[in-house]
N, C-alpha and C positions, 0 to 999 in steps of 0.2 A: 504494500500500500504506500505508494510514493508520497501522497499528500501528508500522511501521518508522519513520515520521516522528515519531510520538509518542515512541517509545523513544529515538530520536536527540535529539529536543528535550529530553526529560527528562534524558538524559545530559549534554547541553550545559549545561542549567540547573544541574545538580548540580555539574558540573566548574567552572563559572564562579563558584561561591560562594567567597568569600574568607574564610579564617580571621582576616583582619585586622579584620573587622567584629566587634568585641568590646565589652567594657565601655567605656562612655563615648561610643561612636559614636552611639547613639540618644538621648543625653541632651539636655535642653533647654539653651538658651544660658545660663540663669541657674543651672543646676545645676553644682556644683563636681565636678571629676573625682574618681574613687575615689582614696583615699589610698594604697592598696597594690595592686599588680598581682598577681592570683592566680597561683600557680605560679612566682613569682620571688622570690629572696632580696632583691634590690634592684631598684627600677625601672631598666630599661635593661640589667640584667645578662643576658648571653647564656648560656643554659643548654643542656645537651645536648638536653633536651626541645624547646626552641625551635628548635634546629638540625634536629632530626628532623621537626618540624612544617613548617618552611620547605622542607625537602627533599621532603616528601610533597606539599606544595602545588605545588612546581615540577613534580613528576611528574604531578600531576593536570592542570595546565595543558598539559603536553606531550601527555598523552593526549587532551585536548580538541582540540588542534591536529591530532594524528594522525587523530582521528575526522572532523574537518572535511575534511581532505585525502582520506581514504578515501571519504567521502560524495560529494565533488565528482568523484572518479575513477569512482565507481559511478553517476554520472549523476543525483545528487540524492537517492537512496535507498540506504542501506547494504545490501549483499548479506547474506544469512543468515550466511555465513562471516565477513565483516568484523564484523557485529554481535556474533557469538559471540566473536570474537577480542578486540574492545574490552571486552566484558562480563567476559571472563576476566581481563584486565588490571585492570579496575576492581574486581573481586572481590578480587584480590591487594592492591590499594591500600587497600580498605576493611578488609581483615584487618589490614594494617599500622596503619591509623588506630585500630583498636580497641585496639591495644597501647599507644597514647599516652594513653589515658584513665585 
């Protein structure tokens, strides 16, 4: 079932993306880092928004792990029920992520 593998692959790709890849990560070696970190009062200051983002990221990683375990248990392709279950959880996390923007 190709669409199941594509959906599972897309889910894994999305879930493996890290919010840690931000400003400065793609800069050249001779480019100085940004002088101010957006969304923070001071560089390194831990804000409520940062904690919520880290929590969301941890939940996404847990969902990815759960999806991998379910796929393995399903013999390599997620069942329709497991795919719907994972999608429902992902939709909830996406809704939460939209509140962080």
